[in-house]
RODO-2510 file (C-alpha; in nm, 4 decimals, decimal comma):
residues 79
     n   res          X          Y          Z
     1     m    10,0747    -1,3883    -0,6655
     2     q     9,7892    -1,6333    -0,6970
     3     t     9,7434    -1,8776    -0,9868
     4     v     9,4010    -2,0170    -1,0765
     5     s     9,2783    -2,2481    -1,3496
     6     l     9,0664    -2,1096    -1,6304
     7     f     8,7667    -2,3043    -1,5018
     8     n     8,8168    -2,1642    -1,1512
     9     a     8,8589    -1,8126    -1,2916
    10     k     8,5303    -1,8404    -1,4831
    11     t     8,3521    -1,9802    -1,1794
    12     h     8,4863    -1,7242    -0,9315
    13     l     8,5568    -1,4200    -1,1504
    14     s     8,3733    -1,1689    -0,9312
    15     g     8,5672    -1,2867    -0,6250
    16     l     8,8971    -1,2638    -0,8097
    17     i     8,8102    -0,9119    -0,9257
    18     e     8,7285    -0,8174    -0,5671
    19     q     9,0702    -0,9421    -0,4543
    20     i     9,2364    -0,7190    -0,7139
    21     v     9,0176    -0,4154    -0,6340
    22     s     9,0675    -0,4491    -0,2589
    23     g     9,4427    -0,4927    -0,2954
    24     t     9,4434    -0,8392    -0,1364
    25     e     9,6105    -0,9574    -0,4583
    26     t     9,8130    -0,7406    -0,6968
    27     e     9,8208    -1,0007    -0,9731
    28     i     9,6365    -1,3237    -1,0456
    29     t     9,7664    -1,5600    -1,3120
    30     i     9,5126    -1,7664    -1,5048
    31     s     9,6320    -2,0991    -1,6381
    32     r     9,4944    -2,3421    -1,8941
    33     h     9,6118    -2,7030    -1,8867
    34     g     9,8733    -2,6009    -1,6283
    35     q    10,0264    -2,3304    -1,8480
    36     p     9,9907    -1,9596    -1,7611
    37     v     9,7879    -1,7820    -2,0311
    38     a     9,6689    -1,4547    -1,8798
    39     r     9,7135    -1,2142    -1,5903
    40     l     9,4483    -1,0287    -1,3966
    41     v     9,5941    -0,6986    -1,2737
    42     p     9,4438    -0,3701    -1,1549
    43     i     9,4081    -0,0863    -1,4034
    44     r     9,6287     0,2056    -1,3151
    45     q     9,4191     0,5030    -1,2177
    46     t     9,5256     0,8205    -1,3941
    47     d     9,5218     1,1565    -1,2280
    48     t     9,2638     1,3390    -1,4410
    49     a     9,3462     1,6707    -1,2745
    50     r     9,6800     1,6730    -1,4587
    51     r     9,5304     1,6131    -1,8054
    52     i     9,3837     1,9619    -1,8450
    53     g     9,6552     2,2070    -1,9352
    54     i     9,9301     1,9469    -1,9443
    55     a    10,0939     2,1175    -2,2446
    56     a    10,0614     2,4700    -2,1026
    57     g    10,3694     2,6742    -2,1856
    58     l    10,5117     2,4207    -2,4308
    59     f    10,4045     2,6111    -2,7412
    60     d    10,2563     2,9448    -2,8450
    61     v     9,9118     2,9743    -3,0002
    62     p     9,9026     3,2605    -3,2517
    63     d     9,6359     3,5268    -3,2051
    64     d     9,5054     3,4631    -3,5601
    65     i     9,4719     3,0857    -3,5172
    66     d     9,1128     3,0941    -3,6485
    67     a     9,1854     3,3188    -3,9449
    68     h     9,1820     3,0343    -4,1985
    69     n     8,8956     2,8227    -4,0618
    70     a     8,6655     2,8938    -4,3582
    71     e     8,9395     2,8053    -4,6065
    72     i     9,0168     2,4796    -4,4244
    73     l     8,6469     2,3915    -4,4119
    74     d     8,6228     2,4456    -4,7883
    75     l     8,9235     2,2177    -4,8444
    76     m     8,7741     1,9457    -4,6242
    77     t     8,4213     1,9556    -4,7608
    78     g     8,5087     2,0219    -5,1240
    79     a     8,2935     2,3339    -5,1388
***
């Protein structure tokens, strides 16, 4: 884990980001006046393939699910 001053972080931000992206560093601590104030860490990548259909089989959708759409629209729009 690398620690850099706030001034150094501002001056070399793109290089620090590259270290995180490349995996050279997994975490960089940014300090101000010698005290740690922030951490630079990679964003976890989510597997988007698992998002679609993630709730499949957890509940049943009734065949008449759209039967009351007009009534709900009237309630929401005040018609």
